[in-house]
N, C-alpha and C positions, 0 to 999 in steps of 0.2 A: 811423827806423820809427815807425808810428802805433800806439802803445800805448793799449788801453782797459782799464780795470779792471771785471772783471765779478764780481758777487757769484755764490756757488753759488745755484742756483734755491731751494732749501730756505731760505736766509738772507734774512729779509725785515724791512726797516726799518718801524717804526710811528712815527709823528710824535706827540709829545704837545705840550702848549701850553709847557712849560719844558725838556724834555728828551724824547729819543726812546730807544728800544730797537731792538736787532737782533735777531730772532727767528731760532734755528736750529732750525727743525722737524724737522730729522733727528738732531739731538742732544738735544732737548728742553730748550734752554736759551736764555738771552737774555744781552745785555750791554747796558749804558746807552751811549748815544752822544749827542754834542751834535746839535742839530736842524740845524746847518749841514752836518754830514756827510750828513743826508738828502738836503739839496739837491745836495751833491756826487754821491752815489751816483745820484739821479734824473738829473743831467746826464751821468753816466758811461755811461748806456744809449746815448747818441748821439755823446757827445764824447769825444775822447782825453784823456790826462791833460794835455798841452800846452794843448789848448783849453779845459779846465776852469781851468788856471792863467791863461791868457789872459783868462778871463771876469772874473777876480778882479783884472786889471790887473797879474799877477805879484806882488801885495803880500804873498801869503801862500803862496809856493810850498813854503818848507820846512814850513809846517804842513800843506799838502796832501799832501805826500811822508810826513810822519809819520802821517797818517791811514791812507794805503794801505798803509805798512809795518806798522801796528798790526793791520789786517785781514788782512794776509798772514800774521803771526805766530800770529794767533788762528785761522787756517784758515777764514775767511769768503769767501775769494774769491781771484782770480787775474788775472794780466795776459794779454791776448790781442791778437792783430792782427785776430781775426776774431770779432767779438762776436755776430754774427748765427748763428754756429753754435750758441749757448747761449741758447735762448728762455726766457722766464720760466716758472714752474710754472703750471699750470691749478689755479686756487683755486676752481673749483666745488665745492659740497658735493652730493653725492648719496648717497641711502641708500633702498634698495628697501623698507624696512620701514615699515609704517603707524605703528608706535609703537617707540621705542627703548628707553624706560624707565619704570618705575612705582614709585611710592612709596606704601606702605601702613601708616597708622598705627593703632596699638592701645593700648586702655587695659583694665582689667579688666572694662568692660562690653561690649567689642567683640565682635561676633558674625558676622565675615566669613566667607563660604563660600568657604574657599581652593581646594577641588577645583574648583568653577565658576570661581574667578578664574584659576586656572592653564590651564584650558581655554581661556577667552577670551583670555587674553594670548597663549597659544601660537597661536590663530588668528589674532591681529593681528601676529604675527612679532615680539614684544617681545623683546628680548635681556637686559634686566638689570632686577632687581627688589629693592627695599629695603624690607624689613620693620622697623619701627621700633615697639619696644614701650617704653612710658613707665613701666612697671612692672617688678618683679622677676619674673624666669620661671625656673622649675626646667628642669633639663637634660631631664628626661623630657617636660615641657609643650612645651619647645622642639622637640624631636625629632618630637613629634606635629605641630606646626604646619609643619615641613619635609615631612613625609610626602607630602603631596599634589604635590609638586614633584619627586618622583622621575621620574616619566615627564612630561618638559616640553622646550618648544622653548627655554626660558629657557638662556643660556649663563652668566649669574652671578648670585648672590644675595648681598646684603649684610645684615647683621642689626645692629641697635643694640637692646640689650637691658639691662635693669636688673640689678644685681648680686643673685646668689642663691649661697648657699654652695656648690651643685653646680657651679656654673659656674667651676670652676678650670681653670688653662691645660691640663693634661693631658686633661680631660675634652673641652674645646673642640676641642683638636687631634684626638681621635679622632673627634669630630663631623665635622669637615671630610674627614676620610678616608671616612666613610661617606657623607657628602652632599658630592660632589665639586663641585658647582655653587656652594657657599659658598665666596665668595672674600675676604670681608671681615666680620670680627667686632669690634664696639665693645661692651664691657661698660661702661656708665654706672654712677654712684653707687658706685664701688667704694671701700670703706672704708680700703683700706690703702695704695693706692699707683697711680701712673701708670706704665704699662709698655706697650710696643711690642714684639711679637714677630713675625718673619717664620715661619711655619709651614713655607712652602716659597716658591719662587720667584715665586708668583703669589697667595699667601695671607697676610693679615695678621690678627694678633689684638692688640686694643687694649684696656687697661684704663684707665679714667680717673675720677678723683673727681669730675668734673663732673655734676651732678645734672640730667637730662633728663627732664622732667615733662610736656611739651606740645610741639606743632608750633612754638612760639615760639623754639625752638634753631634754627630755619631762618634762612636769610639772611645768615650770616656771610661776610664779605669778608676774606680775608687773603692775604697773598703765598704763604703755605704752601699755599693752595688753587689757586694759578696752574696752568693746564694749557698746555704749549707744545709742541704736536705737531701734525701735518698735520690729523687730524680734527677736533679741538676748534678750532683756529685758522680753518680754512675755515668751518666751521659758523657761528662767530661772526660772520663776515664778512657773512652773509646771515641769520641767524637768532638767536633769543634763546638765549643759551648756557647757560641753565638749563632753560627750559620748552619748547623745542622738541622735538617728538615724545614728550612726557611727560604721563603720566596720574597724578593723585592720588587716594588715597582716604582721607578722614579716619577719625576713630575711630567715628563714627556711620555709616559706610558712604556718605557722600555722595561723588559724583564730581566731582572739581574738576581744574584745571590743576596745582594744588599743594595739599595739605592746609591750608596756612597762608591760603589765599586765601578770599575770602568767596562768591563765586558757585559754586553748585551746579548740575550739569547732570542731575542725578537720582540715585537711589539704586541701590546695587551690587545689591541683591537683586531689583529690578524693571526696571532699565534696561540693555540690552544695551550693552556698552562701544563695541563697532563703530559703534553709531548715534551715541554721543557723540563719539568721535574723528572722524567724518567731517563733523561741524557746523562750519560757517564761524566762527560765533561762538566756538567752543573753540579753533580753530585760529588765530585772530586774533592772539593774543598770541605765538604762534610766530614771528611775523615782526617782533617789537619789537627791534631791534638795539641794541648800546650806542653807535652813531652817532647814534641818535635820543635816547638818555639824556640829559638836562641833567647837565653836569659830566663825566660818563662819556666824552662824545664829545670832550673834550680831554684824554683820559687816555692815556698811552703804554701802560697795561696793558690797554686795552679789549678786545683780542681773544685774551687769555690768561686773563681773570678771569670768574669766575662772576657772573652777574647775578641781582638779586631783585626781582621785581615784586610780591611780597606784603607786604614791610616796605619803605616807600620814606620817604625823608626829609621829603616834603611830600604827605601823603596827598591833598591836593586836587588835586594835580598828577600824574597817573599815570607820566609821564615824568621825575620827578624820580630823584635818584640813590638808591641802597640805603641804606636807614637805617643799616645796620650797618657800612657803609663808612668808615673813617678815614683814607682817603689824600686829600690835597690836591693835584692835578696842578698848581695854580698856583704851589705854593710847593715843589714835589716832596719833600713829606715826609708821613710817618704821624703823625696827630696822637696 
């Protein structure tokens, strides 16, 4: 019997310099595997188990059997006599939206016209908005800021706001009920506690003692921020995992790829967002992938990790790794 081992289409290996990972895009999880197992899985697309063993002169038959047994146990694949019946997943990333997400920063002197912003984002088909306030905000003021988005094409709104006595958990839970597009609230500079609450299945409420006073809070790279699913993985193969289809507005109303970046493409009060988003120089950074970024291109996490082009390790080298990434793929360890 000619047996082939076939991984489920949603289970995709990603080779790193020192080790690899096997991503299960359906279960939104991954496991570490040795690089040699990636070689074996690549061969298994066309070779039977016996052919693979023969390719290693039968010197590692027991090890190869143990690899396949492990993958079977973890439900990453199966044996078949007809591998052609199980084609690989289409990894193209397509999205009809001109813009998928927008990040807007505020300080006490910000004067953004949120009614106009909502109109423009809705026209562009933007689905996600993050409002980031670097100062304390009362519940009343926060509610006023959300009013323009009651009639909106947005699907979700995230809030980052400075601590205020009126922003207690019960009040924010009531706010979420009133403004159903709000799916994530982080209250920073909390004087008492770090706390994470699930308001409902899709809504999170976080209190953190971390003090967030500027856009410099951006660019963090952490395993806690990994995203292992079909949409983010396929997007990262072809586009920048942070900046693709993204628009940023800094505290002064400057339109940017990200509020942390230096280049401005105009002012919110005078420049139509549609004109900015259509510009080739605005879109150029969308196509900077992890496979182009130094060090990241050798990292096993490159397709599930968020990239940052605003804060890089070597500012004179635009394609250097994110400045706030402490993972070393050559030693397979976090610094």
